[in-house]
C-alpha positions, 0 to 999 in steps of 0.5 A, a space after each residue: 319376593 313373594 315366595 316367603 309368604 306363599 306357605 303362610 297363604 296356603 296355611 291361611 286357606 287351609 284354616 279357612 276351609 276347616 272353619 267353613 267345614 266346621 260351620 257346615 257340620 254344626 249347622 247340619 247338626 243343629 237342623 237335625 236336633 230340631 226334629 228330635 226330642 227327649 221322651 217324656 213319660 206318659 200314663 199307661 207307659 210300662 216301666 222297668 225300674 231297677 235299683 242297683 243292688 236292691 233286687 227286692 225293690 226293683 219292679 215293673 209297673 205301669 204309670 197310672 191315670 194319676 201319673 204315678 207308679 206304685 213302688 215298694 216301701 215308698 208307695 206312689 211317686 209321680 213321674 208323669 211328664 218327666 224324662 227318664 233321667 229326671 224320673 230316676 232322680 225323683 225315685 231316688 229322692 223318694 227312697 232317700 227322703 223316706 230314709 229307706 236307702 242312703 244312696 239309691 241308684 235307679 235305672 228306668 227303661 220303657 218296656 212298653 210305650 203308651 199309645 201316642 196318637 193325634 187326630 185331625 178333623 175338618 177341611 183336610 183331604 184325609 181326616 183321621 188319627 195319626 201316630 206320633 213318633 216316639 222320640 221325634 217331633 210332629 208339628 201342626 203343619 206336619 200333620 196337615 201334610 200327612 192328612 193330604 193337605 187342606 181342601 179348597 174351602 179350608 180356613 188354614 189361618 185359624 186351625 184349632 188345636 184342643 189339648 188336654 193338660 196334665 191337670 185334666 183341664 182343656 186348652 184350645 190353641 188357634 194356629 195360622 198354618 196357612 202363613 207357614 205354608 206360604 213361607 212367611 215364617 213362624 207367624 203367631 196367632 193368639 200368641 201361639 207359634 204356627 209351627 206348634 209341636 203336637 202332644 199325644 191326644 191333641 185334636 186338630 180341627 180345620 174349619 171351613 172358610 166362610 165365603 
């Protein structure tokens, strides 16, 4: 009596297996995406800027201290902090708004990356400067790990990150890294996530615990 239902049971099992496999693949993909990020243009990056069918306007230049590139006809255009695709649209708009080109097609590549380093000082076993990956992330915890971990006297609940903002001002963040190490999740200290991702030129300081 159960024979007619057997094909349906097999089909249902196959659908379930495919669904589980898809969920696993999606989870793996999601996990990997957290470790990558879109590169943002920085000062001293050397850019190759090409405009389709406009060879005389194409150029190779560095991003200056103001975060701008100096382009033929339009002059200075700010691209600091933009992804390459966003910077392409910015430059296209500059040529259109200036009525130099009707439909410019801009392509940007990076010929030479700016130095991307962070430093860590204080109560870690190997203080110093460390290079950031170009298109991947590094958290404060990652940096502490690279520096050999905390010393026995480190106050890991109050790690300070000093960051220079695009406008030249300074911001100091206090991060509870110790709680993250102990598996308590992304604890917030002064409103900041303990898994804070580092920017180039960040200075991390681990204070000594007061005994």
